[in-house]
C-alpha positions as CSV (number, residue, x, y, z in Angstrom):
1,M,45.5,134.6,-178.2
2,T,47.3,133.5,-175.1
3,V,46.2,130.7,-172.8
4,V,46.4,131.5,-169.1
5,R,46.5,128.6,-166.8
6,T,45.4,129.1,-163.3
7,L,46.2,126.9,-160.4
8,R,43.3,125.0,-158.9
9,P,42.7,125.6,-155.3
10,K,44.3,122.9,-153.1
11,S,41.9,120.3,-151.9
12,Y,42.2,120.0,-148.2
13,K,40.2,116.8,-148.3
14,R,42.9,115.2,-150.4
15,M,45.6,116.4,-148.0
16,G,43.6,115.0,-145.0
17,V,43.4,111.6,-146.7
18,T,47.2,111.7,-147.4
19,L,47.9,112.6,-143.8
20,L,45.6,109.9,-142.5
21,A,47.3,107.3,-144.7
22,L,50.7,108.4,-143.4
23,A,49.5,108.2,-139.8
24,V,48.1,104.7,-140.3
25,D,51.3,103.6,-142.0
26,I,53.4,104.9,-139.1
27,A,51.1,103.3,-136.5
28,V,51.2,99.9,-138.3
29,T,55.0,100.0,-138.6
30,A,55.3,100.9,-134.9
31,A,53.0,98.0,-133.9
32,I,55.0,95.6,-135.9
33,L,58.3,96.7,-134.4
34,L,56.9,96.7,-130.9
35,S,55.5,93.2,-131.3
36,I,58.9,91.9,-132.4
37,Y,60.5,93.6,-129.4
38,Y,57.9,92.2,-127.1
39,C,58.2,88.7,-128.4
40,N,61.9,88.6,-128.4
41,Y,62.9,90.5,-125.3
42,I,60.0,91.0,-122.9
43,V,58.2,87.7,-122.8
44,P,60.0,85.1,-120.7
45,H,61.0,82.1,-122.9
46,K,59.3,78.9,-121.9
47,F,61.6,76.6,-123.7
48,D,64.9,78.0,-122.6
49,I,67.4,75.3,-121.5
50,P,68.3,75.8,-117.8
51,N,71.8,76.7,-117.0
52,F,73.7,73.4,-116.5
53,S,77.2,72.1,-116.9
54,L,77.9,70.4,-120.2
55,M,80.2,67.9,-118.5
56,T,77.5,66.6,-116.2
57,A,75.0,66.3,-119.1
58,V,77.2,64.5,-121.5
59,F,79.4,62.4,-119.2
60,P,77.5,61.9,-115.9
61,Q,79.9,59.2,-114.6
62,R,83.0,61.1,-115.3
63,A,81.6,64.2,-113.7
64,A,80.7,62.3,-110.6
65,K,84.2,61.0,-110.3
66,T,85.9,64.3,-110.8
67,S,83.5,66.0,-108.3
68,F,84.8,63.7,-105.5
69,L,88.4,64.6,-106.3
70,A,87.8,68.3,-105.9
C-alpha cells in the first residue's frame, strides 16, 4: 500500500493577504523615510542661528576697533 500525497490547490486569498501586507509595509516605510526627509531638509529651520561673525559676537569692542582700522 502506497500513500500518494497530492498538493492542495493554492489559496489565492492567502496570497492576496500576503501581497496586501507587503504593500502596507512598503507604504509605511516610504512614509517614515519621506517624513524624515521633509523634517530635515524641506522645512525651514526656525531656530537656526543667523550668519554672523564670531569676532563681533564674542569680542564686540575689539571688533569695533579693528573695523575702524580697515
